[in-house]
C-alpha atoms as one frame of an Amber mdcrd trajectory, in Angstrom:
protein
  -0.233   0.086   0.149   1.224   3.804  -1.118   2.022   6.065   2.031  -0.090
   9.107   0.814   0.266  12.927   1.762  -2.043  14.635   2.464  -1.077  17.987
   1.944  -2.883  20.656   5.457  -3.786  23.569   4.452  -4.102  25.735   7.916
  -0.488  25.356   7.616  -0.171  27.461   4.847  -0.305  30.839   6.519  -0.621
  33.059   3.210  -3.849  31.720   1.684  -6.660  31.840   3.729 -10.464  30.018
   2.872 -13.418  31.640   1.686 -14.943  31.254   5.139 -11.503  32.632   7.480
 -11.390  35.799   4.938 -15.349  36.383   5.943 -14.327  35.634   9.489 -11.648
  38.026   9.284 -13.495  40.509   6.907 -16.726  40.442   9.675 -18.433  39.101
   5.885 -20.573  36.739   4.361 -18.671  34.791   2.658 -21.351  34.957  -0.110
 -19.962  39.245  -0.066 -16.190  37.656  -0.456 -17.749  34.926  -3.535 -19.039
  38.309  -4.870 -15.593  40.294  -5.322 -14.297  37.629  -7.725 -17.369  37.546
  -9.614 -16.525  41.401  -9.820 -12.454  40.437 -10.440 -10.965  42.750  -6.558
  -9.844  39.235  -5.636  -8.194  36.624  -7.683  -9.149  33.440  -6.804  -6.615
  30.144  -6.263  -7.746  26.933  -6.425  -6.459  23.950  -4.436  -8.763  21.011
  -5.476 -12.099  21.941  -4.644 -11.456  24.278  -2.358 -11.308  28.249  -3.079
  -8.706  29.765  -1.454  -7.537  33.844  -0.935  -4.175  35.760  -1.085  -4.863
  36.673   2.620  -2.314  40.278   1.708  -5.019  40.590  -1.004  -7.802  39.997
   0.546  -6.453  42.491   3.750  -5.792  45.630   1.657  -8.781  45.842  -0.233
 -11.364  45.679   2.808  -8.680  48.080   4.793 -10.068  51.895   5.245  -8.255
  54.141   2.760  -6.947  57.440   4.106  -9.716  60.005   3.774  -7.462  63.164
   3.379  -9.112  66.226   4.452  -9.939  68.957   2.520  -7.931  72.188   2.976
């Protein structure tokens, strides 16, 4: 019998799942998936799992600097 190596997604900190991203961003998972449709986020597939680059997602949801009007 062959010894199969199982790839554990939880060990990768650069990527997160849709549900993890939704929890971090305090959003619904459907809202995160809508960002794929609107081409705001890049989707990475690992088998059946959809992954998001954590830094890309955090940059997208961070509030932009509000410039004071002079």
